[in-house]
C-alpha positions in Angstrom: -43.2 -130.0 -25.4 -40.5 -129.7 -28.0 -39.4 -126.2 -29.1 -41.1 -125.4 -32.4 -38.8 -124.6 -35.3 -40.0 -122.3 -38.1 -36.8 -122.7 -40.1 -34.6 -125.8 -40.5 -31.1 -125.8 -41.8 -30.6 -129.1 -43.7 -27.7 -130.7 -45.5 -28.6 -132.5 -48.7 -26.9 -135.6 -49.9 -24.3 -133.5 -51.9 -23.5 -131.4 -48.8 -25.6 -128.4 -50.1 -27.0 -126.3 -47.3 -30.7 -125.7 -47.6 -32.8 -123.4 -45.4 -36.4 -124.6 -45.3 -39.3 -122.6 -44.0 -41.3 -125.3 -42.2 -45.1 -125.2 -42.6 -46.9 -125.0 -39.3 -50.4 -126.2 -38.2 -52.1 -123.1 -39.8 -50.8 -123.8 -43.3 -51.3 -127.6 -43.0 -54.9 -127.1 -41.8 -55.7 -124.6 -44.6 -54.3 -127.0 -47.2 -56.2 -130.0 -45.7 -59.6 -128.1 -45.6 -59.2 -127.2 -49.3 -58.4 -130.8 -50.2 -61.2 -132.1 -48.0 -63.8 -129.9 -49.7 -62.6 -131.0 -53.1 -63.0 -134.6 -52.1 -66.4 -133.9 -50.7 -67.6 -132.1 -53.8 -66.3 -134.9 -56.0 -68.1 -137.5 -53.9 -71.4 -135.7 -53.7 -71.3 -134.8 -57.4 -71.0 -138.5 -58.2 -73.7 -139.5 -55.8 -76.1 -136.9 -57.1 -75.4 -137.8 -60.7 -76.1 -141.5 -59.9 -79.3 -140.5 -58.0 -80.5 -138.6 -61.0 -79.7 -141.5 -63.3 -81.5 -144.0 -61.2 -84.4 -141.5 -60.7 -85.3 -141.9 -64.4 -86.1 -145.5 -63.8 -89.7 -146.1 -63.0 -91.2 -148.2 -60.3 -88.7 -147.8 -57.4 -86.8 -145.1 -55.5 -83.1 -144.5 -55.9 -82.1 -146.6 -52.9 -84.6 -149.4 -53.8 -83.0 -149.5 -57.2 -79.6 -149.4 -55.7 -79.9 -152.2 -53.3 -82.8 -154.4 -54.6 -83.8 -154.2 -58.2 -80.4 -153.4 -59.9 -78.3 -155.5 -57.5 -74.8 -155.4 -56.1 -73.3 -154.1 -59.3 -75.1 -150.8 -58.9 -73.9 -150.6 -55.3 -70.3 -150.7 -56.5 -70.9 -148.3 -59.3 -72.4 -145.7 -56.9 -70.5 -146.2 -53.6 -67.1 -147.4 -54.7 -66.0 -144.3 -56.7 -66.5 -141.9 -53.8 -64.6 -144.2 -51.5 -61.7 -144.4 -53.9 -61.7 -140.6 -54.2 -61.5 -140.3 -50.4 -58.7 -142.9 -49.8 -56.7 -142.3 -53.0 -56.9 -138.5 -53.4 -53.8 -137.7 -51.4 -51.5 -140.6 -52.4 -52.2 -140.3 -56.1 -52.0 -136.5 -56.4 -48.9 -136.3 -54.1 -47.1 -138.8 -56.3 -48.2 -137.2 -59.5 -47.5 -133.6 -58.4 -44.2 -134.2 -56.6 -45.5 -133.8 -53.1 -48.3 -131.4 -53.7 -52.1 -131.5 -53.9 -54.4 -128.6 -55.0 -54.8 -127.7 -51.3 -51.0 -127.7 -50.7 -50.5 -125.7 -53.8 -53.0 -123.1 -52.7 -51.4 -122.9 -49.3 -47.9 -122.6 -50.9 -46.5 -125.7 -49.3 -45.2 -129.1 -50.4 -43.9 -132.3 -49.0 -40.1 -132.7 -48.9 -37.7 -135.2 -47.4 -35.6 -134.4 -44.4 -32.7 -133.8 -46.9 -34.8 -131.2 -48.7 -35.4 -133.3 -51.7 -38.7 -134.4 -53.4 -39.7 -137.6 -51.6 -39.8 -140.9 -53.5 -43.0 -142.8 -54.1 -42.4 -145.2 -51.2 -42.1 -142.3 -48.7 -45.3 -140.7 -50.0 -47.2 -144.0 -49.8 -45.9 -144.7 -46.2 -46.9 -141.1 -45.2 -50.5 -141.8 -46.5 -50.8 -145.3 -44.9 -50.2 -143.7 -41.5 -52.9 -141.1 -42.3 -55.3 -143.7 -40.9 -53.6 -143.5 -37.6 -53.2 -139.7 -37.6 -56.9 -139.4 -38.2 -57.9 -141.1 -35.0 -60.1 -140.9 -33.0 -61.9 -138.1 -35.0 -60.9 -135.0 -37.0 -57.2 -135.9 -37.1 -56.8 -135.4 -33.4 -53.7 -137.6 -33.2 -52.0 -135.9 -36.1 -52.8 -132.4 -34.8 -51.4 -133.3 -31.4 -48.2 -134.6 -33.0 -47.8 -131.4 -35.1 -48.2 -129.3 -31.9 -45.7 -131.3 -29.9 -43.0 -132.1 -32.4 -40.1 -129.8 -33.1 -40.5 -130.0 -36.9 -44.3 -129.8 -36.7 -44.9 -133.1 -38.3 -47.5 -135.9 -37.8 -46.8 -139.6 -37.3 -47.0 -140.2 -41.1 -44.2 -137.7 -41.7 -42.1 -139.3 -38.9 -42.5 -142.7 -40.4 -41.8 -141.5 -44.0 -38.9 -139.1 -43.1 -40.8 -136.1 -44.6 -42.0 -132.7 -43.6 -44.1 -129.9 -45.0 -42.2 -126.8 -46.2 -43.2 -123.5 -47.8 -42.6 -123.2 -51.5 -41.2 -119.8 -50.8 -40.7 -117.9 -47.6 -43.9 -116.5 -46.1 -44.1 -112.8 -46.7 -46.9 -111.3 -48.7 -50.3 -113.0 -48.4 -51.8 -114.8 -51.4 -53.8 -111.8 -52.6 -50.7 -109.5 -52.5 -48.5 -112.0 -54.4 -51.0 -112.2 -57.3 -52.1 -108.6 -57.4 -48.7 -106.9 -57.0 -45.9 -107.0 -59.7 -43.0 -109.0 -58.4 -40.0 -108.5 -60.7 -37.7 -110.5 -58.5 -39.7 -113.7 -58.5 -39.2 -116.6 -60.8 -42.1 -117.2 -63.2 -44.2 -120.3 -62.5 -43.2 -122.2 -65.7 -39.5 -121.8 -64.9 -40.0 -122.9 -61.3 -41.8 -126.0 -62.4 -38.9 -126.9 -64.7 -36.4 -126.3 -61.8 -38.4 -128.5 -59.4 -38.7 -131.2 -62.0 -35.0 -131.1 -62.7 -34.2 -131.4 -59.0 -36.6 -134.3 -58.6 -34.8 -136.2 -61.4 -31.3 -134.9 -60.6 -29.8 -138.3 -59.6 -31.3 -140.2 -62.5 -29.9 -137.8 -65.2 -26.5 -138.0 -66.7 -24.2 -135.4 -65.1 -23.4 -133.7 -68.5 -27.1 -133.5 -69.4 -28.3 -132.1 -66.1 -25.4 -129.6 -66.0 -26.4 -128.3 -69.4 -30.0 -127.8 -68.4 -29.1 -126.4 -65.0 -26.7 -123.9 -66.5 -29.4 -122.5 -68.8 -31.8 -122.2 -65.9 -29.3 -120.4 -63.7 -28.1 -118.0 -66.4 -31.7 -117.3 -67.3 -32.0 -115.7 -63.9 -29.1 -113.3 -64.6 -26.5 -115.3 -62.6 -23.0 -116.2 -63.6 -20.9 -119.2 -62.6 -17.2 -118.9 -61.5 -14.7 -120.0 -64.1 -12.1 -122.7 -63.7 -14.4 -125.1 -61.8 -14.1 -128.8 -62.1 -17.1 -130.7 -63.3 -17.9 -131.9 -59.8 -17.7 -128.4 -58.4 -19.8 -127.0 -61.2 -22.4 -129.8 -60.7 -22.6 -129.1 -56.9 -22.8 -125.3 -57.4 -25.6 -125.6 -59.9 -27.5 -127.9 -57.6 -27.0 -125.5 -54.8 -28.3 -122.5 -56.7 -31.4 -124.4 -58.0 -32.2 -125.4 -54.5 -32.0 -121.8 -53.4 -34.3 -120.8 -56.2 -36.9 -123.2 -54.9 -36.7 -122.6 -51.2 -35.8 -118.9 -51.2 -36.5 -117.3 -54.6 -35.8 -113.8 -53.5 -32.3 -114.5 -52.2 
């Protein structure tokens, strides 16, 4: 069995050192259970709504109407949406929310690449394609075994996509304490979302534009930048500080 790592020192593409707090099986399972229950409630809600709708039709039961009287169209109307929710929930939300789902957000974790960046769409899709393999034979047994045996605590989908799950901030206070206790050193949620969005689009933005936005974000946290820096040095330093805000907000 590989030695489990709770922290991983990574070097990003611009040589910035990033210390990631890796999410273990507990955080992963907690996030998965929340997402699973959300999917279940959405699917059951749709089925009950359709059952109620067909129940108003006289002369046949819900299932009789579904398979016999109304025909195949009703089958697709009733059965297909819950199936789409089940299979597309993770890939759609992870792409739309930059590596997060409601469950991952509640657990305080997100998907990142092995360079510490937000994964691109192809990596997120590959990760979810392999979800079918990780779920075998039942209850994600293959995926759970891989998480327990791999050093970075990743499943097969993460290995194939070059991703891992990391904490949004270092584990410390539990969720209740974080929301019930004033935290004057923490970055507010809106600012954090802006920082994460900027980092996700870093390479696609013009250097001058991203430097201008990053400078405002850094200085808004009461930090100053050294003078007499070249544009390249300033760009690298800004990126480094933004990464630190995301992965270790209290530093």
